[in-house]
N, C-alpha and C positions, 0 to 999 in steps of 0.2 A: 777592664776594656772600656773603653768612650767609644759613646754611639754620638752620630751627629745627623741632623736632619736637613734635608736640603731646604732653600727657602720657600720653593713652590710648595713643598709638603707643609710648613708651618702657616702659610697662608690659608692654605684647605682646611687644616683642623681649626684655625681661628674662626673660619667662617662657618664652619659645622656647630662651633661653639656657640656663636652668636644667634644662629638657625634656632638651636634646643633651647636658648633662652627665651626667645621670642615664642616659640611654640608652647611653652611652661606659662608665660604672661598670659597668652591667648587663653589658653586653659582655664587659668584663674580666673580671668574676667569671664569668661562664659559661665563657670560656676557661679561667680557673684551675681551674674546676670539672671540665671536661671532660679537661683535661691530670691534674686528681690521679687523676680515676675511670680514665682509661685506663692510668695506672702502678698504681694499686690492681690493676686488673682484671690488669693484666701480672703483678704479684707474685703474684697469686693464682694465675694459670695456671701460673707457673713453680713454684709450692709444691706444686699438685697435679696435676702433668704426671705423666700415665700412669694417672690415676684413674680408676676406673668408676663410684666412688660418692663421696659427700662427706656426711659427718656435720655437718650446719649447727650443731646444737644438741642436747646429749644431757645430761638430767638424771637423776639418782637421789638420793633422798631416803630413808634409813632409820631408822625411829625405834623404838627397843626400849625396851617398855612395863616389861618384867621380863626374867628370864631363860629365860621359855618364851612369850612374846608380843611381837610386832613387827608393823610394818606398812611395804610399801616400794613407794614411790611413783615411777614412771618415766616420761619423755616422749623421745621421740627424733625429730627430723626430718633426714631422710635425702634428697639429691638424687642421684637416678639418671640417671647421663651416658648409658649406654647398655645394649644388651641384656646385655653381661658382667657388668653390676654389678647385675641385676634382682634376683638373690639376695637382694642387701642391704635390698629393701624387703618382704621377707616377715616377717611376725610369727609368732614361736614362743614359747609360755609353758609350764613344764612345771609340774605340780601333784602333790601326793601327799596324803597324810593330814595332813601336815603344812604345806602351803602351798595357799592357794586364791586363784582371780582373783576381784575384789570388783566391779572397775569396768575399762570399757575403751570406749576412742572411737578412732576414726582418720579421716584426711581425705586425699585425693588432689588435689593440685594441678597444673595444666600447666604448660607452659613460660612463659607470661604470668604465673603467679601466681595463676590463676583457680582456685577450690574445682569440680572437675568431680564428686566422690563423696564422700559422709561413708560412714564405715563402723561399723556398729553391732556390737554385742557379738553380737546373734542372727545375724551372718554369719560368728561364727568356727566354724570346724570343730573339732570335738573327736573325738581318737584315745587308744584305749587299746590301740595296736598295743606288742608287747614281745616280745623273746625269750625272757622267762621264762615258764613256765607258769602262774603267778598273781602278780600284782602288783597294787598300789594307785597306781602312778603314770598319769598320763594327761596329755594335751598338747592345748593350744589353739593353732590356727594359722590362718592366713590368708594365702593365695597372692596377691600383688599382680601382676598381670600386665597393666599401663597399657600400651597399644601405641604410645603415642606418646612419643619421648624430646627433650630430657630432661625429666622431672616431678618434683615432690617428694611424699614421703609424711610423713605424721605420724601418730605413735602416742602415745597417753597412757593407762595402765594403773595398777591398784594392787592390791597383793597382801598378802594376810593370813597371817601364820605363828602356829600355836599349838602346843602339846605340847611344845615344847623348840626350842632354838635351839642347834646343833652348829658352827654358821658364820654368817658375814653374806654379803649380796652383795659380789661383788667389782667393782673398779672398772674396766672392760674398754672404754675409749674406741673402739678399732677392734677390729671382730669378723671381718674377712676381709681377703685380700691386695686390693691395689690401691683401698684405701679411705682417702682423706685426712679430717682431723678439724678443723674450724676452731674447736670449743669443746665442751667438755664436763666436767661438774663433778659431783662426789658428795659426799654429807653424811651422815654416821652421827651419831647423838644417842642417848646411852646414860644411864642414871642413874649418878650420881657414883661409887656403890658398885661399879658392873659393869665389870671391866675390859675391855679391846679392845687387841689387837694388830694391827700391820701390817705387810706387807713390800712392797716396790716390786721390780719385776721388768723389766729390759731399757728402764727410765727414764734411763739414763744419756744425756747429750747432747739430751735431748728437753725440751720446754718443759712439765714436769709437776710440780706442787708439792703438796706435804702437809704439812697443818698442824694442830696440835692447839690447842683451846681450851677454856673454860668458859662455858656459858649463863648466860641471864639467872636461872634456877631452881637454878644449880649443876651442872646436867647436865654430862657428859662429851660435846664435839663434836671430831669429826675431821671435816676438809674436804680433798677432792684435786680440781685443776682439771687440763686439758689444753687448749692451745692449740697451733693450726696444725702439727698432725702430718700430715708427708708421707706419702704411702700405701707400704706395704711392698710392694716388688716380688717377685713370685713367680719363682725362678730354677729352670731344669729341673737335678732332684737337688740342690736347693739344700736348707735347712734347712727344719723344719716351721713352719708360723704359730706354732704353741705355743712355738717356741723363740726367734721374734724380736718378736711384738708385746709393746706396754709393758702391765703392767696391776700394780694394786695389791692384794693379799689382806688381808683382815680377818679376825678369828676372835678369839674369847671365851679367859680362860683358865678360868675355872670355868665350867662349864656344866650344863645339865640337858635330858636327850635322852630322851622317852619316858618320863617318871618316873625316869630314871636319871642320877644325878650321876656327874660326872667333871670332869677337871681336865687341860687339855692346855698346861699352860706348860711342861711338860719332856714327854720322850719316855719319862720313865719314870712319870710318872704317868699320861700318856695310855694306856701299854701296861698299867698296872695296872687302869685301867678297864675295856679290852678283855677282860683275861686273867679279871676277875672275871664279866664277861658270858657267859664259857665255861665258867665253873666248875661242875661238877658235870653237865655236858652232854655229858661224853665217857665217862661210864660204860658199860662193854658188859653187855651180859646174860648171863647164865651159859651157857647154850648156844652164842653167839656165843664166849665164853673158852673153851671147850672145843673148839671148831671151830680156834680159832688153835692150842691146844695140838698137837692135829692135824696141822695144817698146817708147823709148825715143829719136829714132834719130831724129824727127821732132818736138819736143817740145823746145819750146824756154823761157820758165820759169819754176820756181821751181813747181809752182803750176799744172802746165801742166803734169810734171813728175811724180809728186806722183798720180795725178788722173788718168794716164795711168795705173802706177803699181798697184793702188787699184783696177781698173776696171778688170784688168788681173787676180788679185788674187782672184778677188770675184766669177769669172768664172771659176777658174780651181782649186780651192782648197776649202777645208771643215776643220773646226775645229773640232778634237776631241780629248776629255779629257783625257788623261791617266795618272791618279796620283797615281803613285810607288814610295815609298820610302818617297825620299826628295821633290818629286813633283815638281812644277812647278820652283822650285829656281834653279834646273840643268836640263832645257828641252831637248829635242832630239836635235841633230846637225841637222843643217839645210840639210845637203846632205842625210839625212836618211828620210826627211819626205817632202822633195820640189822637186817632179818630173814633169816636164813640162807637161802639159794637162791632169795629172791624180795624181795630188797632193793631199796628204790627210795631213795637218797640225798637226800631233800628238803632242800637247803638245809644240808646238813650236811657242811661242808669239813673238819671235824674227823675223820672217819671213819678215814682212815689213820693220825691219831695215836694214839689211844687201841689202836688194833691193834699199834702200833710199841711202845708202852708196854708192853703185854702180853707182847710178846717180848723186853722188856729190852734194846730198842734205841730211843734218841731220837735221830731225826734234824733237822737243824736246817731251817728254812724260809728259802726265798730268794725274791726278787720279781723278779730279773732272769734274763733267759732266755740269758745269756752264759755260756759255757763255763767252767767252773772248774777250779782244779788241786787241791779236795780229793778225798779218796779214797773219800767216802762220798757216798751218793745225795741227792738234795734231794725234799722234797715242795712242789709247787705247789698251791696253793689258789685258786679263783675270785675275782675281784674284787666291785666293788659293796659296799663297806663289808666286806669279809670279810678277816681274817688270823687267824693263830693263832701262840701261844708255847707253846714248849716247850725243856726243857732237855736240854743236850748235855753227857756227861760228860767228853768229849775235846778240846773247842774250845768258843770263843765262839759264842752265838746270833746267827743271822742271821735277821732278822724284816722283814716288810714287804710292800708290795701287790705284786699279781700283776699280769700283762700283762690287759689286757681281752679278749684272745681265749681264755685258758685257763679253762675251766668246770669241767672234771672233774678232780677231785685226782688228781695225777698224780705218780708218783716216775720219777725219772729217775736213771741212773746218771753217775758221775761225767765232765765232758767233753761230755756230751750236749747239743745244742743243742733248747731245747723248740720244739716246732711245734704 
């Protein structure tokens, strides 16, 4: 017996077969996608194991218009996984007479990726808190305390820099322990005649790339990228975060800083610039000179002279930090801050230096608090862009930055550990 099918039935059967094939292909595709997604998720989970927060995307763009003006645009998207990573969700922005905040926006997304809050600039808190008596520094900050984890926070802001550029924004993809980075990028654009130097630290073995190029208009361009950085684990009694985290520093060669021109291509040219800022500011008043003669009249050794000067300054002066504009790079002249018996050393770290010069003794300046084997005492100077250069007739000059905790200009005997 022979069966025959109508044309309509044949077409229907063919359509069903085609639909079944498509369904099978879709199912196979979904399975492959799920397998790939699970593999990718597992890889990401292994890479960021132990992380409290993850930087999903961070972008920094610096455009230098001249040696005195630039704009800095930044955006940062951070996933906070638990309460320990909450600090990474906060926003902090430092400003002064050289830097000001122009634009800001923020957004918080819940675990499902839904936007739950927009952060306006008017919600930023402003603080002028400082350990200094007077300063032009201030901060904008926002404390993000979203109660449910995980969540995502996004920030976008723009800074304007004027009156001089003594340094450029650094590329710092990771900002704290237990923080992973999916991707981060940095780009700085400068006029062709404006040199820019950079230095990489702790980037060995990490996926961090830096390249130089020339823009369409002939401008100098330097770009840095970082991808898939695992979190830096904090160990008890281990190295500090500053010793471990990867970053790239950028700095000019020739620069202008509050109408003062300098060159930091070498330590010699940079030191000459700072020395010029201090030139003429260590001139002692005649009454003060007479007091020094009286103090050191019966001293037979350099050590006795320095001790006599130090004891006198400790009893008659106190250090008051006034950080305005260029700060300690250009301190108050000695004649405005050192008045016998009622002196206030207002941002004048060079006070012991001219005193020592007047007593025919030239102590070296050190930045380290470690014991030394030299037989002469050392003068310590406060930090925040402050240092001094002086000559020593018997040994090489040792100059540098002081530890942040030392604010009062102090003289320590050999082998003494500063506190």
